[in-house]
C-alpha positions, 0 to 999 in steps of 0.5 A: 538548583532550579536550573539543574532541576529544569535541565533535568526535566527538559532532558527527561521530556526530550528523551520521552519524546524521542522514545515515543517518536520511535515507537509505532502509534496504535494506528500504525501497529500491525493488526494481526500481521498486516499493515502497521507501516510494514513495507514488503521487500518485493512485489508478488510473484507471478500467478500460477499458469492456470489459476482457478477462476475467482468469484467476483470479489471473493472473501480475502480475510484469510485469518482473524483480524485480516482485512477483506481486501487484497493485503500483504502479511508482515512476512511478505506473503501477498494475499489476493494476487492469484487470478493470473494474466487472463483476469478480465477485471484488469484487461487493458486494450492499450497498456501503458497508454500514458507512459510508464511510471519512473519514480521507483518501485518497492521498499526504497520508494515510499510516497505520501499521498498528496490528494485526490481519490480513487479516480485520480490521486497523486504524489510527487508529481505522478498521477494514478487511478485505481482499477474500477474493480478495486475501488471498494478495497480502498475506501479507508485510504487517507488520500491526503496523507497515507504512505504508499509504495508502488510495485510492478504487477507481474501479471497484468500489463498496464497496471501497477500495485499501490500498497498502503503501508498503514493498512497493509492493503493494495489495489491495482492502479494505472499510471496517468502521467505527470 
C-alpha cells in the first residue's frame, strides 16, 4: 500500500510540474497586451513615405500599462517604428560595414542573450551593438538570459531590430560580426 501511495504522490507531483512548466510565470505573462513571451510573426512594415518628424524620445506608452519604449502589441502591431528612412538617429555612413547577419530572422529564430551590454552583446557567436539613440530603451534587458528575435529593419539601412520577447520591447541594433 505504501508503494501505491508513493507512486500516486510521485505521479501527482510530476503532473503538477508539467502543468506549471507549460504555464507562463507572472514575469512572462503579457502585461496589457505586450511581451510575456509573445514573438511577432513578422517585422514592421515600412513607414509611410512622408512621416511627421518625431520629437526626441517621444512618449511611446500608447495605452495604460504599456512601456514608454518601442514595443510590439500581442496582435503584432509595432509601436514606435514610424519615423521613416530619413531619421537622422539611424543614419549610417557605411551600412553593413561588418557584413550581414545570417543567423535567421523572425519567429522561427529565437536567441538567448549570452552576455555583454548595450554597447556589445552576443548570442550564438553573433555580436551586435544597440543604436546610441535607443540605449535608454533597453535598461531593463537581462543581457545574459533574455530571449530575443532579430528582424530586418525595412527603413534604416545598416540596422536590424532586436525584439525582447519577455518585455515586448525592441531596439535598433547593428551587426558587428562573428
